[in-house]
C-alpha positions in Angstrom: 114.9 56.5 101.7 117.3 57.5 103.3 117.1 61.4 103.8 120.3 63.5 103.2 120.8 65.1 106.3 123.0 68.2 104.4 124.0 71.4 106.2 121.1 74.1 104.7 122.7 77.1 103.5 122.1 80.5 104.5 120.7 81.6 101.1 118.2 79.0 101.8 117.4 80.0 105.2 117.4 82.9 105.5 114.7 82.2 101.9 112.6 80.4 103.8 112.5 82.6 107.0 111.6 85.9 105.4 108.6 83.9 103.0 107.2 82.7 106.3 107.2 86.1 108.0 105.7 87.2 105.3 103.3 85.7 105.5 102.3 85.1 109.5 102.9 89.1 109.4 99.5 88.9 107.3 97.7 86.2 108.1 97.7 87.8 111.8 95.7 90.3 111.1 92.7 88.4 109.4 89.5 87.5 111.1 89.4 84.2 110.6 86.5 82.4 110.4 85.0 79.0 111.6 86.8 76.7 109.3 90.5 79.2 110.8 91.0 80.2 107.2 91.3 84.0 107.5 88.7 85.9 106.1 88.7 89.3 105.9 89.9 92.5 108.0 85.9 93.3 108.3 82.5 92.0 107.1 82.8 91.1 102.4 80.4 92.0 100.6 82.1 89.9 97.6 83.6 86.6 97.7 85.0 86.4 94.1 85.7 88.5 91.5 85.4 88.1 87.5 87.6 90.6 86.1 85.9 91.2 81.6 89.4 92.2 80.0 89.0 94.4 77.5 93.0 94.3 76.0 93.5 96.7 73.0 92.1 99.5 74.8 88.1 100.0 73.8 87.1 104.0 72.9 85.2 105.2 75.4 84.0 108.0 72.6 82.1 104.5 70.7 81.0 103.1 73.6 80.0 104.5 77.8 81.1 108.4 77.2 78.8 110.0 74.7 80.1 113.8 73.9 78.3 115.5 71.5 80.3 118.6 71.7 83.1 116.3 70.0 80.9 115.9 67.3 80.4 119.9 66.7 83.8 119.4 66.1 84.7 117.0 64.0 87.5 117.4 61.3 88.2 120.5 62.9 92.0 121.8 65.1 91.9 119.9 67.9 91.7 123.2 70.3 95.7 123.4 71.7 93.9 123.6 75.4 93.5 119.8 75.8 96.3 119.1 74.3 99.9 121.5 74.6 101.8 119.1 76.9 99.4 115.8 76.7 101.3 112.8 76.3 100.6 110.9 73.3 101.0 107.5 72.3 101.5 108.2 68.0 100.2 111.1 66.7 103.4 112.6 67.9 104.3 115.9 65.7 100.8 115.3 63.6 97.6 117.4 62.9 95.9 116.7 65.7 91.9 116.6 64.6 88.8 116.4 66.2 87.6 112.8 65.4 83.5 112.9 66.0 82.0 110.0 68.3 81.2 107.0 65.7 77.3 105.6 66.9 74.4 107.2 68.4 73.5 106.4 71.7 70.6 106.4 73.9 69.3 105.9 77.2 68.5 102.7 78.9 66.9 100.9 81.3 65.5 102.9 84.5 68.6 104.3 84.8 68.8 106.4 81.6 72.2 105.5 81.2 74.2 106.9 78.1 75.3 103.5 76.4 76.1 103.3 72.7 73.8 101.9 71.0 77.2 99.0 69.3 76.1 97.2 73.1 72.7 97.0 73.2 73.3 93.4 75.3 75.5 95.1 78.3 72.5 98.6 77.3 70.3 95.9 78.9 71.5 95.0 82.4 72.5 99.2 82.9 69.7 99.4 86.3 72.6 96.6 87.2 75.6 98.4 86.3 77.7 101.4 87.1 79.5 103.1 84.9 82.8 104.9 85.3 83.7 107.2 83.1 86.8 108.6 84.7 89.2 106.2 85.0 93.0 107.0 84.0 96.3 105.2 84.2 100.0 106.6 83.7 101.2 104.6 81.1 100.0 104.6 77.2 101.4 101.1 75.2 99.9 98.6 75.9 102.4 96.7 77.5 103.7 98.5 80.8 99.1 99.4 81.1 98.4 95.6 80.8 100.3 95.6 83.1 99.7 98.1 85.5 96.4 97.7 85.5 96.8 93.7 86.7 99.7 94.1 89.0 99.4 97.7 90.3 102.8 98.6 89.0 104.5 98.7 85.4 107.4 97.1 86.7 107.8 93.8 84.9 107.5 90.8 88.2 104.8 92.1 90.0 101.9 89.7 91.6 99.1 89.9 90.0 95.7 91.0 91.8 94.3 87.3 91.5 97.7 86.2 93.7 97.2 88.8 95.6 93.1 88.2 96.5 94.0 84.0 97.6 97.1 85.1 98.9 94.9 86.8 101.4 91.5 84.9 101.4 92.7 81.5 99.9 91.5 79.4 97.3 87.0 78.3 98.3 88.1 74.9 95.9 91.1 71.8 96.5 90.2 70.2 93.0 90.5 73.4 91.1 92.5 76.1 91.1 91.4 80.0 92.9 92.4 81.9 89.4 91.2 81.2 86.1 92.6 82.7 83.1 91.1 82.1 80.0 91.6 84.1 76.8 89.6 84.9 72.9 90.4 87.4 70.4 88.7 88.5 67.2 87.2 91.8 65.8 90.5 93.7 65.1 94.2 93.6 66.4 95.0 91.0 68.1 96.4 92.6 71.4 99.2 89.6 72.6 99.1 89.0 76.8 102.1 87.5 78.5 101.2 85.3 80.4 103.5 86.4 83.5 100.6 89.8 83.1 98.7 86.1 85.8 101.8 85.4 86.5 102.6 85.2 91.1 106.0 87.4 91.2 107.2 87.3 94.5 104.1 85.6 96.2 104.3 82.2 96.1 103.7 80.3 93.0 101.5 78.6 93.4 99.1 81.5 94.0 99.5 82.2 89.9 96.8 82.3 87.1 95.7 79.3 85.7 94.7 79.3 81.6 92.9 77.4 81.0 90.6 76.7 76.9 87.9 76.2 76.0 88.5 74.4 73.0 90.5 71.4 72.6 92.8 70.8 75.6 91.6 72.7 79.1 94.9 72.8 79.9 98.1 71.0 78.4 99.6 68.1 79.4 96.5 67.6 82.1 95.6 64.0 80.2 97.0 60.9 81.8 99.7 59.9 78.9 98.5 56.4 77.2 99.5 53.3 78.6 99.2 55.1 82.3 96.4 54.3 85.0 94.5 55.5 87.8 96.9 53.5 90.0 99.8 54.2 88.8 99.6 57.5 88.2 99.0 58.0 91.8 101.8 55.3 92.7 104.7 57.8 91.1 102.5 61.2 91.7 103.1 59.9 95.1 106.9 59.4 95.6 107.6 62.3 93.4 105.8 64.6 96.6 107.4 62.1 99.0 110.7 62.7 97.5 110.3 66.6 97.3 109.6 66.5 101.1 112.7 65.4 101.6 114.5 67.8 100.2 112.3 70.8 101.9 113.5 69.4 105.1 116.6 70.0 104.5 116.4 73.6 102.0 113.0 74.7 103.1 112.1 75.7 100.7 108.9 77.1 100.0 108.5 76.3 96.5 108.8 72.3 97.4 105.7 72.5 99.1 103.7 74.5 96.3 105.6 72.2 93.6 104.0 69.7 96.4 100.1 70.5 96.5 100.0 71.8 93.3 100.5 67.5 91.8 97.9 67.0 94.5 95.8 69.8 92.0 96.7 68.5 88.6 95.8 65.0 89.6 92.2 66.4 91.4 91.4 68.2 88.1 91.4 65.4 85.9 88.6 64.0 87.8 87.2 67.2 87.9 87.7 69.2 84.5 86.3 66.6 82.2 83.2 67.9 84.3 83.4 71.1 84.2 83.9 71.4 80.1 80.9 69.0 80.4 77.7 71.8 79.0 74.9 69.2 78.1 73.5 69.7 81.4 72.8 73.0 80.2 69.3 74.0 79.3 69.0 75.3 76.0 67.5 78.1 77.4 70.6 79.3 79.1 73.2 78.3 75.6 71.4 80.7 73.8 71.7 83.4 76.1 75.4 83.5 75.9 74.4 82.2 72.6 76.3 79.5 72.9 76.0 76.2 71.1 79.7 74.5 72.4 82.4 75.5 74.2 84.3 77.0 70.6 87.0 79.1 71.6 84.6 82.5 71.9 84.0 84.7 74.7 80.9 83.6 74.6 82.4 80.0 75.7 84.9 81.6 77.9 82.0 84.0 79.5 79.5 80.6 80.0 83.0 78.7 81.4 83.1 81.5 84.0 80.1 81.6 85.5 80.4 77.7 85.7 83.7 78.3 87.5 81.6 80.6 90.0 79.5 77.7 90.8 82.2 75.6 91.7 84.1 77.8 94.0 86.5 79.6 91.9 88.1 82.9 93.4 89.5 84.4 90.4 88.7 84.0 87.5 89.9 86.4 84.1 88.7 86.5 80.6 90.7 88.1 77.7 89.3 90.0 74.8 92.0 90.7 72.0 89.9 92.3 69.4 90.6 96.2 71.3 93.2 98.8 69.4 91.4 100.3 66.2 93.9 102.8 65.2 92.1 102.8 62.1 89.0 102.2 60.6 87.1 102.4 64.8 83.3 102.8 63.4 83.1 99.6 61.8 85.8 97.8 64.4 84.1 99.1 67.1 81.5 97.2 66.1 82.3 93.8 64.6 84.6 93.6 68.5 81.0 95.0 70.7 79.3 91.5 68.3 82.2 89.6 69.8 81.5 90.5 73.6 78.4 92.6 73.9 75.5 89.5 74.5 78.5 87.3 76.8 79.3 89.9 79.0 75.5 90.7 79.2 74.3 86.6 79.5 76.4 86.7 82.4 75.7 88.8 84.4 72.3 87.6 83.8 72.1 84.3 84.7 74.5 84.8 87.9 71.4 87.0 88.8 69.3 84.5 88.3 71.1 81.8 89.7 71.6 83.6 92.9 75.2 84.0 92.4 75.9 88.2 92.0 75.5 89.6 95.7 78.0 88.0 96.7 80.3 88.0 92.9 82.3 91.3 91.6 81.8 91.2 87.5 84.1 94.1 86.4 84.4 95.3 82.7 87.5 97.4 81.2 90.4 98.2 78.5 94.3 99.2 79.7 93.2 102.1 78.5 90.6 104.6 76.4 91.1 106.0 73.2 91.8 109.9 71.7 89.0 111.8 71.0 91.0 113.4 68.5 91.6 111.4 64.7 94.0 108.9 63.8 93.3 108.9 60.0 89.6 107.0 60.8 91.2 105.3 63.8 92.4 106.6 67.0 95.3 106.3 69.3 96.1 105.3 73.2 93.9 107.7 75.5 95.3 107.4 79.5 93.6 110.8 80.0 90.3 109.8 80.7 88.5 105.6 79.7 85.5 104.3 80.9 84.8 101.1 82.9 81.5 99.2 84.1 81.3 97.3 88.0 78.4 95.2 89.1 77.4 92.5 91.5 77.6 92.9 94.9 78.6 96.0 96.2 78.0 97.9 93.5 75.2 100.6 93.0 73.4 99.4 90.0 72.0 102.4 87.1 74.6 105.2 88.5 77.1 106.7 86.6 80.4 108.3 88.2 83.0 110.3 86.7 83.1 112.2 83.6 85.2 113.8 81.3 85.9 117.2 79.9 83.1 117.4 77.3 86.0 116.4 74.4 85.9 113.2 76.6 89.9 114.2 76.8 91.0 114.8 80.6 88.8 113.4 83.1 87.8 116.2 85.3 85.1 115.0 88.1 85.6 112.1 90.7 88.7 110.1 88.9 89.4 107.5 89.5 93.0 105.6 89.2 94.3 102.4 88.7 95.0 102.4 92.3 92.2 102.8 93.2 89.3 100.8 91.4 91.9 98.1 93.0 91.5 99.3 96.7 87.9 99.0 95.7 87.5 95.5 95.3 89.6 95.1 97.5 87.4 96.5 99.8 84.7 95.0 98.5 85.9 91.6 99.4 86.3 92.1 102.6 90.1 93.0 102.6 91.8 96.8 103.9 94.4 97.2 100.9 96.9 99.0 103.5 97.0 95.4 105.7 97.5 93.3 102.4 101.8 93.9 102.5 104.4 91.2 101.9 107.6 91.2 102.4 110.0 91.0 100.0 113.3 92.3 99.7 112.8 94.2 102.0 109.7 96.2 102.1 106.4 95.6 102.7 105.1 95.6 99.5 100.8 95.4 98.7 99.2 95.2 96.1 97.9 99.6 95.1 101.5 100.2 95.7 102.1 104.0 98.1 98.5 105.4 96.8 94.6 104.2 96.0 91.4 105.3 97.9 88.3 103.2 98.3 85.7 104.4 95.5 82.5 104.9 98.4 80.7 107.1 95.9 80.3 103.7 93.4 79.2 101.7 96.3 75.8 100.3 97.1 
């Protein structure tokens, strides 16, 4: 093949140089490990992250934040001192009446952390988790709140946190993506999740999350077409990659390099994925721990897959469960949705722990916001001023409750934690200074934590 020596356009040249400078500038701030791979700004406590995303906004008042004073006020008007001037999603102009906790709480473990009785399995790991009861966000509707939780901004098009982590630390395996996403449903309204929630934004596209299925085809179009053997496919891959290299030599487009690496990754995944999905090597005890009999697309099956992905070196894993949007029937709805996720969430922590993997894994469990102390009929509206999440794993202070909301569960009033703070803490545990993880785009240095974020030292061991 003859090289096409057409001139490089000004836009292509400036774009490629800008991307290269952004990547080089960040890489230069990192400490280099024995394999000459940028690893950290300082000693990391964890090597990977599993984010259990409870899509729809779990009610903190039925899960992790017991409010006896709210129970006393049940059915009465909410005091205006709590609600005056506050942003509300769907209760505008309506009588705001208190809705008491719909499920009893109890103290669990040696630490005595208060957790709802609808989450008995998570209660059984109370001594291994840190519950943050003072989360806040500034986005009151689902999609922008998910976008903020995932990217640090409500503006669409920013890189997701998994992509930022890969940009900083790279992947730990060469036959699976470094960032994997799985989605399950069940329990209430199936709040939709857009694929841009795991987009790489303006970072190189090879850093975006790859959605896996635990039912049917793991990844769409990954299987070899009928009549095509491995040798023939290898010829096609080599030819396409050579054409991409020739074109890259002319225009200097970094996306052509990404295309080559992703083509090679897909080819290697044809071998690695079947072994990943074969759970025949799991013991009956392990399958029973998760409550799994087969890979059936449930949250439990996805949690088991998350552990198997961790063992194979995947850096960032997100498991979405769509089922926490309880505008009506919050009592039965929370119990029903908890039934899909409680056992497997705890099983994942226990399984990682017994295999020696929890010490260098960070597990985050939570939604995009909470629910109102006021009733919306038999349900609760969206709530941004105070909600709960929990973390477990390396560097986390297990058996500890951090922060608090007021007596009615409306405002976070003690040790407030924002989404930016959560991101800064996650990066800190990975050994990255969130202030130095930057990428220049359109003349500005962007970062996951935008212009905010503080490491939450009170939850660290």
